[in-house]
C-alpha positions in Angstrom: 124.1 78.4 129.4 124.8 81.3 126.5 124.9 85.0 125.8 121.9 87.0 124.6 122.2 89.3 122.2 120.1 92.0 121.4 120.1 93.5 117.9 119.0 96.9 116.9 119.9 99.9 114.8 121.0 102.1 117.8 122.9 101.4 120.8 120.0 102.4 123.7 122.7 105.2 125.2 123.8 108.6 124.3 127.2 110.0 124.7 127.9 113.2 126.2 131.4 115.2 125.7 131.7 117.4 128.6 134.9 119.2 129.9 134.8 116.9 132.7 134.9 113.9 130.1 132.8 111.7 128.1 130.0 109.9 129.7 127.1 107.6 128.1 123.9 107.4 130.2 121.0 105.1 128.5 118.7 106.9 126.4 114.4 106.9 126.2 112.4 104.9 123.8 109.9 101.8 123.6 112.1 99.4 122.6 114.9 100.0 125.1 112.3 100.1 128.1 110.5 96.9 126.8 113.9 95.3 126.4 115.3 96.8 130.1 111.7 95.5 132.2 112.5 91.9 130.4 116.3 92.0 131.2 115.5 92.6 135.1 113.5 89.0 135.4 115.3 86.1 136.6 114.5 84.2 133.4 116.8 86.3 132.0 119.5 84.7 133.9 119.2 81.7 131.3 121.9 84.2 129.4 125.6 84.6 131.6 125.4 87.8 129.3 123.4 90.1 127.5 124.7 92.2 125.1 123.4 95.3 123.3 124.6 95.5 119.5 123.8 98.6 117.4 124.9 101.6 115.5 126.7 104.4 117.6 126.1 107.8 117.2 129.3 109.1 118.0 133.1 108.8 117.3 134.8 105.5 118.0 137.5 107.4 119.8 134.8 109.1 121.8 133.1 105.7 122.7 136.1 104.3 123.8 137.3 106.8 126.4 133.1 107.3 127.5 132.3 106.0 130.6 128.6 104.7 132.3 126.7 107.4 134.6 124.9 104.7 135.9 125.8 101.3 136.2 124.4 99.4 132.7 122.0 96.5 132.6 123.5 95.0 129.7 127.1 95.0 127.7 127.3 97.4 124.6 128.8 96.7 121.3 129.0 99.5 119.3 129.0 99.2 115.3 131.1 102.2 113.3 129.2 103.4 110.2 130.7 105.7 107.9 128.6 108.6 107.7 127.4 108.7 104.1 126.7 104.9 104.1 124.7 105.1 107.1 122.8 107.8 105.3 121.9 105.8 102.2 121.1 102.9 105.1 118.7 105.1 106.9 117.3 107.9 106.0 117.7 106.2 102.6 116.3 102.5 102.5 114.8 102.2 105.7 113.3 105.7 106.2 112.9 106.3 102.8 111.5 102.9 101.2 110.5 100.5 104.0 108.6 103.1 106.1 106.7 105.0 103.7 105.4 101.6 101.9 105.0 99.2 105.1 103.1 102.5 106.5 101.1 103.1 103.3 102.2 105.4 101.8 103.5 103.7 98.3 103.7 107.5 96.8 106.0 108.2 99.1 108.9 105.6 98.4 112.1 106.5 96.8 113.7 103.5 94.9 117.1 103.9 94.7 119.4 101.1 93.7 122.2 103.2 95.8 119.9 102.9 98.8 119.7 99.4 98.8 123.1 98.7 98.5 123.9 101.1 101.5 121.0 98.8 103.4 122.4 95.6 102.4 126.3 96.8 103.1 125.3 98.0 106.6 123.5 94.9 107.3 127.1 92.8 106.2 128.7 95.2 108.7 126.6 93.8 111.5 126.8 90.5 110.1 130.7 90.6 110.2 130.9 92.8 113.7 128.9 89.5 114.9 130.5 87.3 113.8 134.0 88.3 115.8 132.0 87.4 119.2 129.1 85.2 118.5 129.5 81.9 119.6 127.0 78.7 117.8 124.6 77.8 121.0 124.1 82.0 121.8 120.5 83.2 121.2 120.6 86.3 118.9 117.2 88.4 119.3 116.8 90.8 116.1 114.5 94.1 116.2 112.7 95.7 113.2 112.9 97.1 109.6 116.6 97.8 109.6 117.5 94.6 109.9 115.6 92.5 107.6 118.1 91.0 106.0 120.8 89.9 109.3 118.9 86.9 110.3 119.9 84.9 107.1 123.6 86.5 107.4 124.2 85.3 110.5 122.4 82.0 109.4 125.0 80.9 106.7 127.8 81.7 109.0 126.0 80.0 112.1 123.8 77.4 111.1 122.8 76.1 114.6 122.5 79.8 116.0 118.5 80.4 117.4 117.8 83.5 115.8 114.6 85.4 116.8 113.3 88.2 114.7 110.5 91.1 115.4 109.0 93.6 113.2 107.7 96.6 115.4 106.4 98.2 112.3 102.8 97.1 110.1 104.0 93.9 107.4 102.1 95.5 104.6 99.6 94.2 101.9 101.0 91.8 99.3 99.6 94.5 96.9 101.7 96.8 98.3 105.0 94.9 98.9 104.8 93.7 95.6 105.7 97.1 94.1 109.3 96.6 95.6 112.0 95.8 92.8 111.3 92.0 93.0 115.3 91.2 93.5 114.8 93.6 96.8 111.4 91.1 97.5 113.5 88.1 97.6 116.5 89.4 99.7 114.4 91.3 102.2 111.9 88.0 103.0 114.7 85.7 102.8 116.6 87.3 105.3 113.7 87.2 107.7 113.2 83.8 107.2 116.7 83.5 108.5 115.4 83.4 112.1 113.8 80.8 114.0 110.9 82.9 115.1 109.4 86.3 113.3 107.3 88.0 115.3 104.5 90.9 114.9 101.9 92.8 116.7 98.6 91.7 114.8 97.4 88.8 113.1 96.9 90.9 110.1 100.6 91.9 109.5 101.7 88.5 110.4 98.8 87.1 107.3 100.3 89.9 105.3 103.5 88.2 105.6 102.9 84.8 105.0 101.1 85.5 101.3 104.2 87.8 100.5 106.0 84.6 101.1 103.7 82.1 99.4 104.0 84.7 96.4 107.3 85.5 95.9 109.5 83.1 97.9 106.9 80.0 97.3 107.5 78.5 100.6 106.0 75.5 101.8 103.4 76.8 104.9 101.4 75.2 106.9 99.7 77.6 109.2 102.5 79.2 111.0 105.0 77.3 110.1 107.0 78.2 107.1 109.5 75.1 105.6 112.1 76.8 104.0 116.1 76.1 103.4 115.9 72.9 105.3 114.5 74.6 108.2 111.2 75.2 109.8 110.3 78.7 110.8 107.6 79.3 113.7 105.6 83.0 112.9 103.6 84.7 115.8 101.5 87.6 116.4 103.3 88.9 119.9 101.4 92.3 120.6 104.4 94.6 122.5 103.1 95.3 125.6 104.3 98.0 128.8 106.2 98.6 131.7 102.8 98.7 133.5 103.9 98.9 137.2 105.9 101.8 135.8 103.6 104.2 134.6 100.7 102.5 137.1 103.1 103.5 140.0 103.7 107.2 138.4 100.7 108.7 138.7 101.4 108.9 142.6 104.9 110.2 142.2 106.3 113.2 143.5 107.6 115.3 140.1 104.4 114.0 138.1 102.0 115.2 140.8 103.7 118.8 140.7 103.6 118.6 136.8 99.9 117.1 137.0 98.8 119.9 139.7 100.3 123.0 137.5 98.5 121.4 133.9 95.0 121.4 136.0 96.0 125.0 137.4 96.9 125.8 133.5 93.7 124.3 132.4 91.2 125.9 135.0 87.1 125.1 134.4 88.2 124.0 130.7 88.2 120.4 129.3 91.7 119.4 128.2 92.6 117.0 124.8 96.3 115.9 124.7 98.1 114.4 122.1 102.0 113.7 121.4 103.4 112.0 118.8 106.4 111.7 116.7 107.2 114.2 113.9 105.9 111.5 111.1 103.4 111.6 107.9 101.5 108.5 109.2 100.5 109.8 112.6 97.5 111.5 110.5 98.4 115.0 112.9 96.9 117.1 110.1 93.3 114.9 110.5 93.7 115.0 113.7 93.6 118.8 113.8 90.7 119.1 111.1 88.8 116.4 113.7 89.1 118.8 116.6 88.3 122.0 114.5 85.2 119.6 113.2 84.2 119.2 115.9 84.3 122.9 117.2 82.4 124.2 114.6 79.4 121.1 115.1 79.5 122.6 119.2 80.3 125.9 119.1 79.5 126.3 122.9 82.9 124.2 123.3 84.8 127.2 122.3 86.7 128.9 125.2 85.8 125.7 127.1 88.2 122.9 125.7 92.3 123.4 124.6 93.9 120.8 122.5 97.6 120.0 123.7 99.3 118.6 121.0 103.0 118.0 121.4 105.3 116.7 118.5 108.3 115.4 119.4 111.7 115.9 116.7 112.0 113.0 114.4 114.1 112.6 110.8 114.0 116.0 110.2 116.8 116.1 108.1 114.7 113.6 105.6 112.5 116.0 103.2 109.1 114.5 103.8 109.2 115.4 107.1 110.7 118.6 107.4 108.1 119.8 104.8 105.0 118.2 107.5 106.4 120.3 109.9 106.2 123.3 108.1 102.4 122.4 107.0 101.8 121.7 110.7 103.0 124.9 111.9 101.2 127.0 109.2 97.9 125.2 109.8 98.0 125.3 113.6 98.7 129.2 113.3 96.2 129.8 110.7 93.9 127.6 113.2 94.3 129.4 116.3 94.1 133.2 114.6 90.9 132.3 113.3 89.3 130.5 116.2 91.0 131.4 118.9 91.2 135.2 120.7 93.2 137.1 123.4 92.3 134.9 126.3 92.0 131.5 124.7 93.8 129.2 122.0 92.3 126.5 120.7 95.6 124.5 120.1 98.7 124.4 122.5 101.4 123.4 120.8 104.8 122.3 121.5 107.8 121.2 119.3 110.3 119.3 121.4 110.3 116.5 123.8 108.7 115.8 127.3 110.4 114.6 129.9 108.7 111.8 131.8 107.2 113.3 134.5 106.1 116.1 132.1 104.6 113.1 130.2 102.1 111.3 132.4 101.5 114.5 134.5 99.7 115.2 131.3 98.3 111.6 130.9 96.7 112.3 134.5 95.6 115.8 133.9 93.7 115.4 130.7 90.2 114.2 130.1 90.9 112.4 127.0 93.8 111.5 124.9 93.5 111.8 121.1 95.9 109.3 119.3 94.5 108.7 116.0 97.5 107.3 113.6 97.0 106.7 109.5 98.7 103.7 110.1 100.8 101.9 113.3 102.4 99.3 114.3 101.2 98.8 117.6 101.5 102.8 119.3 102.5 102.3 122.8 101.4 105.8 123.5 97.9 104.8 124.3 98.7 101.9 126.7 100.9 104.2 128.9 97.9 106.6 129.0 95.6 104.1 130.2 98.1 102.4 132.5 99.0 105.6 134.2 95.2 106.4 135.1 95.1 105.4 139.1 92.1 107.4 139.0 89.9 105.1 136.3 89.0 108.5 134.8 89.6 109.4 131.4 88.8 108.9 127.7 90.6 107.5 125.1 90.0 107.9 121.6 91.9 105.6 119.1 93.0 104.6 115.7 91.5 101.4 114.6 94.8 101.7 112.4 97.1 101.4 115.2 98.0 97.9 116.6 96.7 98.8 120.1 93.4 99.0 118.8 93.0 94.9 118.8 93.4 95.2 122.7 92.0 98.6 123.6 88.6 97.6 122.2 86.9 99.4 125.3 88.4 102.7 124.0 86.4 104.9 121.3 87.6 103.8 118.0 87.7 106.0 114.8 88.8 106.0 111.2 91.6 108.5 111.2 90.6 109.8 107.7 87.1 110.3 108.7 87.1 113.8 110.6 83.1 113.7 111.5 83.6 110.8 113.1 87.0 111.7 115.0 84.3 115.3 115.9 81.9 112.8 117.3 83.9 110.7 119.3 85.6 113.7 120.7 81.9 114.9 122.1 81.2 111.4 123.0 84.2 111.3 125.1 84.1 115.0 126.6 80.5 114.1 128.0 80.7 110.2 128.5 80.0 109.9 132.6 82.5 109.0 135.2 81.1 105.3 135.5 81.2 104.6 131.9 84.9 106.1 131.7 85.8 103.8 135.1 83.9 100.6 133.4 86.1 101.1 130.2 89.5 102.0 131.9 89.0 99.4 134.0 88.6 96.6 131.5 92.0 98.1 129.2 94.2 98.8 132.5 93.3 94.7 133.5 94.2 93.4 129.6 97.1 95.5 130.0 98.6 94.2 133.4 97.9 90.6 132.6 99.7 91.2 129.3 102.4 93.1 130.2 106.2 94.1 128.2 107.4 91.1 130.3 104.5 88.5 129.1 105.4 89.8 125.3 109.3 88.7 126.2 108.4 85.6 127.8 105.7 84.4 125.2 108.5 85.3 122.5 111.4 83.1 123.8 108.7 80.7 125.0 108.3 80.2 121.5 111.8 80.3 120.4 112.8 77.8 122.5 110.0 75.3 121.5 110.8 75.9 117.7 114.7 75.5 119.1 114.0 72.3 120.6 111.5 71.3 117.7 114.5 71.9 115.0 117.2 69.9 117.2 114.8 66.6 117.2 114.6 67.1 113.3 118.0 67.8 113.2 119.3 65.4 109.8 122.3 63.5 110.7 124.3 64.3 108.0 126.8 62.3 106.4 129.8 63.6 108.0 134.0 62.5 107.4 133.4 59.6 109.6 130.3 58.0 107.8 131.9 58.6 104.7 135.4 56.9 105.8 133.0 53.9 106.9 131.0 54.3 103.8 134.5 54.0 101.2 136.1 51.3 103.4 132.9 49.2 102.9 132.9 50.1 99.1 136.8 49.2 98.5 136.1 45.9 100.4 132.8 44.8 98.3 132.9 42.1 96.1 128.9 42.4 95.3 127.7 46.0 95.0 123.6 47.2 94.3 123.4 50.6 93.7 119.8 52.2 93.6 119.4 55.4 92.6 116.4 58.4 92.2 116.6 60.6 89.8 114.8 63.9 90.4 115.8 65.8 93.3 118.7 63.0 93.7 121.1 62.8 90.6 119.3 66.0 89.0 117.7 69.2 90.7 114.3 70.2 90.4 112.8 72.3 87.0 110.2 74.2 86.1 109.6 71.7 83.2 109.9 68.1 84.0 111.6 67.3 80.6 114.0 70.0 81.3 115.8 68.1 83.7 118.2 65.8 81.2 121.1 64.4 82.7 124.6 67.1 82.6 127.4 65.1 81.0 128.9 65.3 84.8 126.0 63.1 85.7 126.1 60.8 82.4 130.0 60.7 83.0 129.4 59.1 86.9 127.1 56.6 85.9 129.1 55.6 83.3 132.3 55.2 85.5 129.9 53.2 88.2 127.8 50.7 86.0 131.0 49.7 83.9 132.8 48.5 87.1 132.6 44.8 86.6 131.3 44.6 90.7 128.7 47.1 90.5 125.1 46.6 89.4 123.4 50.4 89.4 119.4 51.1 89.0 117.9 54.1 88.5 114.6 53.6 90.7 112.2 56.7 89.4 109.2 58.3 89.2 109.7 59.0 85.7 107.7 57.1 83.0 109.8 54.7 81.0 110.1 56.6 77.8 112.3 59.4 79.5 114.5 57.1 81.2 115.4 55.4 77.9 116.0 58.9 76.2 117.9 59.6 78.7 120.1 56.5 80.4 119.0 53.6 77.9 122.7 53.5 76.6 124.6 53.4 79.8 125.0 49.7 81.5 122.6 50.1 84.4 119.2 49.0 85.2 116.0 51.3 84.9 113.0 51.3 86.8 110.4 53.7 86.1 107.4 54.8 87.7 107.8 53.9 90.6 108.3 50.3 90.1 105.7 49.6 87.5 108.2 48.7 85.0 111.9 47.4 84.8 114.5 47.2 82.8 117.5 45.4 83.7 120.5 46.2 82.1 120.9 44.4 78.3 117.2 43.5 78.8 113.7 45.0 77.9 110.7 46.7 79.5 109.0 44.3 81.6 105.7 45.3 83.4 104.1 44.6 86.7 101.0 43.7 86.2 99.3 46.4 86.3 97.7 46.5 82.7 93.9 46.8 84.6 94.8 49.7 86.1 94.5 52.2 82.9 90.6 52.7 82.9 90.6 53.7 86.6 93.8 56.1 85.5 91.7 57.3 83.0 88.8 58.6 85.5 91.8 60.2 87.5 92.9 62.1 84.7 89.4 63.8 84.5 89.4 64.9 87.6 93.1 65.9 87.9 92.2 68.2 84.5 89.4 70.2 86.5 92.4 71.2 89.0 94.1 72.4 85.7 91.7 74.7 84.8 91.4 75.7 89.0 95.4 76.4 89.5 97.2 78.1 86.4 100.7 77.4 86.5 99.9 73.3 87.3 100.0 70.9 84.9 99.4 66.8 84.5 102.5 64.2 83.4 100.9 61.2 81.8 102.7 58.2 82.2 101.6 54.3 81.2 100.9 53.4 84.4 100.7 56.5 86.7 99.4 59.9 86.3 101.0 63.2 87.9 99.8 67.0 88.9 102.5 69.3 89.4 101.6 72.4 91.2 105.2 73.6 91.3 105.2 76.5 88.9 102.1 77.6 90.2 101.0 80.6 92.7 101.8 78.6 96.1 98.9 80.6 97.8 96.4 79.2 95.5 98.4 76.0 94.9 98.4 74.5 97.9 94.7 74.8 98.5 93.6 73.5 95.6 96.6 70.4 96.2 94.5 69.8 99.4 91.0 69.9 97.8 92.6 67.4 94.9 94.5 65.4 97.7 91.0 64.9 99.2 88.9 64.3 95.5 91.1 61.6 94.9 90.6 59.7 97.9 87.1 59.8 97.8 86.7 58.8 93.9 90.1 56.8 93.5 89.6 52.9 94.3 92.6 52.4 97.2 92.7 48.9 97.0 93.7 49.4 93.2 95.0 52.9 93.6 97.8 54.6 95.6 98.3 58.1 96.3 101.4 59.9 96.4 101.7 63.5 97.5 105.0 64.5 96.7 107.3 67.6 96.3 104.9 69.7 94.7 103.2 66.6 92.7 100.3 64.3 93.4 100.7 61.3 92.2 98.5 58.1 91.3 99.4 54.8 90.1 98.6 51.3 91.2 98.3 50.5 94.9 100.0 46.9 94.0 103.7 48.2 93.4 106.3 50.9 95.1 110.2 51.4 95.0 110.0 49.3 98.3 108.9 46.3 96.2 110.4 47.0 93.1 113.8 46.3 94.3 112.9 43.8 96.6 113.1 41.8 93.8 116.7 43.2 93.1 117.7 41.8 96.6 116.1 38.3 96.1 117.6 38.1 93.3 121.5 38.5 94.3 123.5 38.8 97.5 125.2 42.0 97.9 128.1 42.7 100.6 127.6 47.1 99.8 124.0 48.6 99.1 123.7 52.0 98.5 120.5 53.8 98.0 119.7 57.6 97.6 116.5 59.6 97.1 114.7 62.7 98.2 111.2 62.4 98.4 108.3 60.3 100.1 107.9 57.8 97.4 111.5 56.7 98.0 110.9 55.9 101.9 109.3 52.8 100.6 112.9 51.9 99.3 114.5 53.1 102.2 112.2 50.7 104.7 112.8 48.1 102.8 116.4 48.1 103.3 116.3 49.1 107.1 117.9 46.5 108.7 120.2 44.9 105.7 123.6 44.7 107.5 125.5 46.4 104.5 123.1 49.1 103.5 123.7 53.1 103.4 120.6 54.4 102.6 120.6 58.7 102.0 117.4 61.4 101.9 118.9 64.0 99.6 117.1 67.3 101.6 117.5 68.3 105.3 114.0 66.4 105.9 113.3 63.8 108.1 113.7 60.7 106.8 113.8 56.5 107.0 117.1 57.0 105.7 120.3 56.7 108.1 121.6 59.7 106.5 121.0 63.4 104.9 123.0 64.5 101.9 121.4 68.4 101.6 121.5 68.7 97.7 122.1 66.5 94.9 125.8 67.7 93.7 126.9 66.7 97.3 125.4 63.9 96.1 127.3 63.5 93.4 130.4 64.4 94.9 130.3 61.4 96.8 129.5 59.1 94.1 132.7 60.8 92.6 134.9 59.7 95.1 133.3 56.1 95.9 134.0 55.8 91.8 137.7 57.3 92.7 138.2 54.8 95.4 138.0 51.5 92.9 139.8 53.1 90.2 142.6 53.9 92.3 142.7 50.2 93.8 142.5 48.8 90.2 145.3 51.1 88.9 147.7 49.9 92.2 146.7 46.2 91.5 147.5 46.6 87.9 150.9 48.5 89.0 151.9 45.6 91.0 
C-alpha cells in the first residue's frame, strides 16, 4: 500500500477570511472535478492516503488557521512561494512563454531568462517540499505545463518512485518547440522524461512530443516507448472525460430547471446560441463573433429571431495580452450591438464573469446551439458538458476542429475557426437541423462520452502506470552493490591467477561523437598499467576497434589486445594474429557500397572501415531520420550479406558487419583454453559483449558486468564507465595493499 500524491500548480481550495474565522472550500474546475470523480471510486482505495500538493493563494499564517467547510476528499499539502518568484514562474514562463507557444501563438512569447530561472526555482521548491513526505513506494501524478521539470527532479532523489505526468494543453509541433532557447528545450523534455508514463489528450500531441524528443534529446524510441537514462518511458493518448452522470442528472435538478425556465422565458420565440469561455486569445472569441455577424449578413431574415449569449470568464487579466483582449472584445460587442441591434433586440448578450453550476447547465439545456470555436485547445470540456447535459437529445454543437474534443465528438458540426464564412454556414445548418437529425447526432456523442468518462480516463492512465512500473521492476538491473563488491574483492585478493577482459568504448571510455576522440585518459592508462603489471593478472582489451587504434593507444602497456570483436589478437609481447578471415574482404567491399548509399541519405552518419569488418555509425545524425535509415540498412544488409560468411551486429547507434566465424565469445574461449584461472572479470556495454558474457556463464570464478542499465546476460550492472573505473581502482588497490603488508612483515 502506498500514498498517492496529486501535484498541480494550485490547490483545489479557496480560503475565505471572515469575522468568524478562516475557512476553505473546494473550488471548481475541470481538473478538480476529474480527480475528485476518480478518487470517489473503489479503484483509488489501493492508496492509503491521497494528498493534493499545490501552491496556496493565501499566506501561510492564514492557511494554518483555516478550517474546512466540508470534509475534503483528500489531504492538502500547500506550497508557499514568494509573490515575485511566483510571478516569474506563473505569469512569466508558464503563461508568457509556454502557453502562447504551445497554443501556436509564438509571437506572443516573451523569452526572458528571469522567467525561466523563476520557473525552475518554483519546480525545485515543489521537489524539496515533496522530498520531506515522499516514500519510494509512493505514486506521484503530476499535472500540466507549469511543472514540466518536476518529474526529473523527483527521479534524481527517488529512482524507484512511480511517477505519472499528464499534459492538459496541446504539445506543439517541433518547428514551434525549437523556437525555445536550446538549453530550455532540453531541460523541459528531460524533465518530462523523469516520469514513467507521459499522457496527452490526442495522438497528434503525442507525435509532436516524440518528434521533439528525437530531435532534441536524441533518445531511442520504439513506437510509444522512449528509452532514456536507463529507463523505459511509456507515452500514451488519454483524452480526458467528464463526470457524465453528473451533467446528465443535473438537467432535472431543481436549481437547473429554475434557471432553464428563466432563460426560456427571456428568449421567447428567438433561437438561442450559447458560448462560454475563459478570457484567452487561444479561444477564438473574435472569430466567433465575426462568424456570427457573417451569419446575420448572409441571412437577414434571422435578425431579431436569434440571440447570441456570450459569457467570458475572467482569467489572467493582469497579463497585458489578456487585458488587451478583454478591451477589444468589449469594444467589438458594443459596436456590434449598436450597429445591428435596436431598442427591442440586441444580437449579443454579453457577460464578463463567472456562472454558477445551475446557471451553466441551465444555459446548456435552454440553448438551441452551442458555439465552441477555439483557435487551439487541448481538449475543451465545455463541449462535452453541453452534450452530456442534453437529456432531451436535442441541440446542436458547432465545434472547432482545432479542439482536442473534435477527435471524439465527430457528429458535431466541425469548423475551421479561422473561416468566418464556414462558421456562418454551420450556424445556419445547426439552427435549421431537424429534431430527428439532432437526436441521432446527440445520441451517438452521448454514448461515447458515457463509455469514456473521467473515471475511464483516470483508470486507463493508472493501468498504464501500473503496467510500466511492473515492467520496470522485471527489467531492473542487478546493480553491483556493496555486498557483491565485497565478495569480488575477497575473491580477487585470494586468487593466484586472474583473467581480466575489458571492452573499451562505452566501458572504459564514454562514447564520443568522433570515435577517434575516445583516446584513453591518463586515469585509464594508469589504471590499466597498475592492473597489468600485477604478476597474477592477465589483462586483455576485447574491443570492436581496429588493431591500429588499439596498438597506438594501448600497445605500450603490458597487456593483450583483441581487435574487431575477435578477428585479430595480440598477446602481450607478441605480434598481431588473424583468425583466418582474409577471404571476407571481398564480401565487405560489397557491404561498403551499400553503406555508402545510406551515408548519403543520412547526413551526420559515417563509415568506419576496419581490416575485417565495416561499421555504419549514426550517433551524430538526426535521430528521427537515423532510426528509420538504420532499420532500412539492416534489412538491406540481411538481403545482401551471405550470413554463412558474415554477421550483422546491431550495436549502440552503430550497425557493423564482420566475419560470422568469430565473435568476442569465441576469441576469449582460446584464452580460457590456454590457462586455468581462479578469478575472471569481464566487463562490456553493448550487444557484442553478450557473446563474451555467454561464454563465461557457468564459470565458477567469473564476475561479469554490463556497463549501463539495459538487461543483460551479465551477472551485474554498473551504470557508467566512471563507476567501472572506480571499481578497477579499488581492485588494484587491494593487491597493492597486500603486497605492501607482506613487504613490511
